[in-house]
KEKOL-856138 format. One record per residue (C-alpha): x, y, z; residue in one letter. Coordinates in steps of 0.1 Angstrom, whole numbers, plus 5000, padded with zeros to 4 digits. Layout:
# residues N
XYZA/...
# end
This chain:
# residues 525
055688774246M/057988534265L/060788794261N/058589064277K/057688834306I/061388764313I/062289134311L/059489244334R/060088974360S/063889024360F/063889384369K/060789474389K/062289374423P/065489564416I/063789884406I/061389854434F/064189804459A/066090094444F/063090324448S/062490214483V/066090294492L/065590644479I/062390694499L/063990554531V/066990774526S/064791074522A/062790994554C/065590874577K/066091064609K/069191104630N/067891234664P/070491344690K/070491144722T/070491294757N/072691114783S/070491234812T/067091204797T/065490884783T/062990934755T/061190704733T/061190794696T/058090664678P/058890444648P/058890614614V/056290464592L/057590424556V/054790404532V/055690174503P/055690364469P/052890274446T/053390104412R/052690434394A/055290614416E/057890354408L/057290394371T/057790764373K/060990714393D/062290474367S/061590704338I/063690974355Y/066490744367L/066990574334Y/067090914316A/069591044343K/071990764333D/071390704296T/069791014280Y/072191154253F/071791504267W/071891404304N/074691644314E/073491874341G/070191694347M/068791784382P/068991544411T/066191314420Y/065391544450E/065091854428I/063391694399F/060791504420K/059491264394P/056591154416R/055191514416S/054191494380Y/050591394370S/051491114346S/054390914331D/054191124300Q/054391444321A/057691314336V/059091244301L/057891584288D/059691754317A/062891574308I/062491664271I/062192034281K/065392034303L/068292234289P/071392044278G/074792094263T/074392114225N/070891984229K/068492024199P/064792024202V/063991674214D/061391534190K/062591184195Y/061791064230S/058590874237F/056790604257L/055390294240D/053289994250N/055289744229G/053889834195G/057289954182V/058989624189S/056089434172T/056189664141S/059989634140L/059489264133G/057189334104G/053789284122V/051189564119S/047789604134G/046089884114D/044189954082F/047389944061G/047290274043F/048090644047S/046790964032V/047991314022F/046791614003Y/047291653965N/049891913954D/049292073921D/052192313925D/049892603915G/050092513878N/046392453873S/044092733863S/041592603887T/043792463916P/042192213939T/042992053972E/041991693976D/042791403999L/044691113983R/045890763992I/049590814000K/050590444003Y/049190104008V/051089824027S/051189494008P/049089224025G/047089474046S/043389514048P/043589824025A/045489623999A/042989344000T/040189603995A/041989723964G/043190063975L/046090203954V/048290503959R/046890803941G/043190723945Y/041291043954Q/039191013986I/035691153982I/034191064015T/035490944049V/032990814075N/030191014059G/032091344055R/032791484020T/034091774000G/035392084019S/034791904052A/037891694044L/040091984035S/042892154054T/040792474058S/040392404095S/042392204120S/039092024130A/038891884095N/042391754096V/041891614131S/038791434119F/040691264090V/043591174114S/041191014139T/039290824113A/042290674096I/044990674122F/042990654154G/041690344173S/038590284153G/037989924142T/036690024108T/036790314083V/034290374055S/035390564023M/034390633987T/037390673964V/037690793928K/040090603906K/042290753878P/039790613851D/036990823867G/035090533883S/034390533920S/034290263947Q/032690263982S/034290034007L/034589964045T/037989854058I/038389664091A/041489694112R/043589364113A/046889224123T/048989124093Y/052589064082A/053889384067N/056189374037N/057789724035P/059089674000I/056289843981L/057489833945V/060589723925T/061089803889K/063789833863T/063690133838F/065490173805T/066990513802V/068790553769G/071290283768S/071390203805K/069190033831K/068090203863V/066690013892G/063890153914Y/062790033948I/060190193971A/060990084006Y/058790194036N/060390064068S/063689904080F/061989594095T/063989294105T/061889064083N/062689254051S/066389174047R/065988874024D/063589074003G/066189354000L/068789103989R/066488953963A/065489303949A/069089433946I/070189093932G/067489133905K/068689473896F/072189333892Q/070789053870T/068989323849D/072189503844G/071189823863A/074090063866S/072190323886E/069690293914L/066690503926I/065790443963V/062390573973D/062490644011L/059990924011R/057790774039Y/060490554055N/060790664092G/063590414100G/063690104122G/066389844126S/069989954125V/071089604116A/068689604086T/070089944075S/073589804076D/072489514053V/070889754028F/073889984028T/076289694021N/073989573993L/074089903974I/077590033984A/080389993958P/082889713964A/085689963964S/084790083999V/084889734014N/086689734048G/086590114051Q/084790284080V/080990314074M/080090504106Y/080990534143T/078490514171T/078890764200F/076890654231W/075890874260T/079090974280K/077990814312T/077390484293M/080890514276Q/082390564311D/080590254325G/078590474350L/075090384338A/074790104364Q/070990124364I/071189924331L/072089624352A/068289594356N/067889544318Q/068789184309P/070589124276L/068888854257L/070388644229D/068988594194A/066588334208S/065288564235G/067088384263K/069288514291L/072988514284Q/075488384310T/078088644320F/079388544354T/081788844359K/079289104348G/077789394367V/074789184376N/076588864383G/075388554366K/073388704337W/074588964311A/072789294312T/072989624293Y/075389744319A/077889484307D/078089624271I/081189814260N/079890154248Y/083290314239K/083590444203P/086290204194T/086789904171V/087289664201D/083989774215A/082189714182G/081090074178N/082990144146I/081089974117E/082989894085N/081589844051F/081189474043A/079989464007K/077289204001E/076289083966G/077689183932A/075489493924A/077489803914E/075790133910F/077590433896K/074990673909K/072290643935I/069190873938Y/067290893971F/063691023970L/063091184003V/060591394022L/060091524058S/059091174068G/062391024058T/064190964091A/066690784113S/067790454097A/066890604063S/069090904070E/071790674083L/072090484050V/072190814030I/074790974053N/076990654053N/077090654015L/077591034012K/080690984034G/082390764007V/080690863974M/079391223978P/079391303941N/077390993932E/074591053957I/071591283948K/068691363970L/065391463955I/062291593973G/062191774006R/064691814034Q/064591504056T/063291474092Y/066691514110G/067291224134K/070991124137P/070390974171V/068990634181G/068190414211F/067190074224F/063990004244A/064190034282I/061489814297N/059689964327I/056789764340D/054289764311V/055990044292L/058990084269D/060990404273L/062790534243Y/065190824248V/068190904225P/071290714237Q/073690744207F/074590954177E/076190824145T/078790994123R/079990874089N/083490814077Q/083991194073K/082791244109N/079691414096Y/076591384117G/074391604139G/071991684111F/069091764135Y/067391984109E/067591714083G/069691634052L/069491894024V/068191783990V/069791853956D/066391903940K/063392043959T/060091893948L/056791843967A/055291503969D/053091383940D/050291173955V/048291153923T/050290863909K/051390523921D/054890423930F/056990333899G/054990553876D/057590733855A/055291043854R/055391083892E/057291403901A/060091273922L/060690963902L/060491163869A/063191403882A/065491113890A/064990953856L/065491293839A/068791343857Y/069890993848S/069291073811E/070591433810K/073091453838G/071391763854F/068191883870F/065892093849S/065092443862V/061592463876S/059592673900S/057692363912K/057892243948G/057992573966N/054592533982T/052292233984L/049192403971S/048192743958S/044992713979I/046692634012S/049992814005G/051592544027M/055292574034S/057692294040V/057492344078S/053692334076E/053992014056E/055991864084K/053291964109V/050491824088L/052391494084N/052791474121Q/049091524127V/047991284101L/050391014110E/050491074147R/051190714155N/053890654129K/057190554143F/060290754134N/063390604150G/066690414148M/066690114170I/070089954178D/069589574173D/073089494162R/075089214180P/076689374210R/080189324225K/080389284262L/083089434284I/085989184284K/085988954314Q/
# end
């Protein structure tokens, strides 16, 4: 909270002054004088902009300087940010602008501080998610039912005893077909009940043993451990480690070290990494995880390069002087020759894609674990920092990496938060490319084996479809031929693209992103 106070108080006067200068410039008159006639020009009254107008100005102005696809953005006078009805409308208009090599922007958003809180491992929800069962059309009487998709350790849902795979019979009094995907209203009801702002949710669930349980779960704030399950399997004569990891939080690094260290102690020679619901998070944490599971043979080689927005690389994003650069303790850093004078700001960072600027990351192997093959379990919700880890490793050990599940989300770009009054603005500011200069996978990473999610079984259950496919490959050295996974349900006939849409509706508040929180190098004084 102290960091937020420092940020807000540091920049408000500067942004305010900047916007006033724009307004004065727009209103300023230059009347011609008459040498023979004396006239009195009435003073021009400059109405100070409102707080809401300044916020709209700032959203536009920061995007103009830092948005990854800012080339050709219209001027302030043409765009007229104050003409839009809301802050979101301003951002929506920016997202829709054409741009050089610009994909569909599904990445930019406004936040109230929740992302920075969740990045540190603190959540304030029920602690579980849901999706619909996929029977792959193999049942003679196919059904569509709502299931528990995952449960966060330490959450209210975990305390209540919910487990992945439980079938949901009722939600807030609704039951049966009223919870199906037969209508958008049904899906909206489920989404609002579980992912909305309600303080409680009531459910009846059916367990694998056939028993049922009715419960009411209350929203709460809790420390979120994103490492859901770790397990070591014996496959023939070898050991295979398995880790289900749900988010790259800053508080999970020691847990990752412990988990990978345990696999090494167990003698695991292969690794299964379950990132099916991992939407990303901290770049620094993804670097730690990559170095834990990468082979020692790549130590010192290029892991990836960060390419920032061209105006940032060229030092032209001077508006970033309004964003103070805090140290690890949340305090202002002294940088007397910087853009802003005494204190270091984001305008003082070197954004060039060079080693000296700190934007070429090398492998720095951590620990002693060595894995001959790594299987990633992925779905359309696998995004950003998750894709970064996969892409980094595919750049140095392409034949040893296998992807199982669905094509990933497609987010090779990332950002840092720009603080504007009570909002945090997130617009893509950089793209990453691996050692082979591969990036730009805006449609997602392609899988080696296509399979739909199996939400009938818990994480670590060897019978669960994606995990079973990885274990089978480990044993046989190839994927078995199967027609499974082409649709999600013989009732809904849901395609992969429809699955993505459904996930976005159900988990409408879930964060997908890659936040740059690495130590930064300042421009040399």
